[in-house]
N, C-alpha and C positions, 0 to 999 in steps of 0.2 A: 468438468463439473465445477461450477463456481459456487462457493459456500459464502453466505453472508456472514461477515464477522463484525464484532463490536468490541469495544474495550471492556476489560474485566472490571468487576465491581471495585470501586475505590481507586481506579487508575485514571490519571489525567491523560488528556490527549498527547502531551509531550512524552510521558512515560510509555504510553501505548505505541507511539511512533518509534521510540528507541527500541522497545521490545520487538516490535514487528520487523524493524530493520535487522536486528540481531538474528531473528528467526530466518529471515531472507538470506543473510550471509551464510548461515549454517546450511540451509537447504541448497544454496548454490554450490557450496563446497562439496556436499554430498553428491549433487548432480555431476559436478566435474570429475569426481572419483569414478562414478558409474560410467561416464562417457569415456574416460581413460581406459577403464577395464574393457569396454566394448570396442574401443579403437584397437586394442591388442588382438581382438578376434579377427579372423579372416575377413578381408574387405568384401568378398563376395556375399558373405552372410549379411552385412550391413545393407547392401544394395537390394536385397530381397525382403527387407522389412524385419530383420532380426530384432532390432531394439524394441519394437512394439510387442514382441513376444517374451521379452525378458522382464520378470517381476521386479527385480532390483532397479532397472532403469525406469520402468513405468512408475514405480513408487517414488523414486527420486524426482521424476518430472512432475508428478502430481503434487508432491510436497513443495516443490519450487513454485508451481503455479498458485497454490494456496497461500504461500508466504508472500508472494508478489501481490496478490489481491489484498491481503491484510495490510501490507505495507502501504499500498495505494489508498485504502480506506482510512488508515491512520493519518496519512499525510493530508488527505482531504479534510478530515475533522480538525486537525491541527491548524490548517490554513483558515478554515471557517472560524475557529475560535480566535485566531489572531486578527482576522478581519473585524470581528465583532468588538474586540478590545480596542482597536485603533481606528475605528471609523470616525469620520468628521462629526463634529457637533452639529445639531440642527441649526439651520439658518434662521435668522430673525428678520422679519420684514418690518421696517420702521416707517412710521408716518410722522408728520410734524406733530410734536407734542408727546411722542412716546411710541412704544412698539404696539403693533396691532395684531400680531399673530406669529406663530412659528410654522414654518413649512419645511418639509423634507427636501433634501437635495434632489 
């Protein structure tokens, strides 16, 4: 289930990206703990789909997916903001005697 995320009120894209990355790291750590717990279980249970029936594992996997989605959205917004801030100035078309108009790249 993909949840649409956005930055919190008053949060810059850079802060959002940093927070989302921290949330992702925490979710990944929780997932690794759950995976380690399940790896200690009999391997035959894993082969028949045991992890999908375990609430702890499912919750960790969902949290990891949501955190990854938010991290990607934040990075996209940060990249968009950076592109706007550093894009090239509009080009000027010159004719003899002065400029005649501005046209985009």
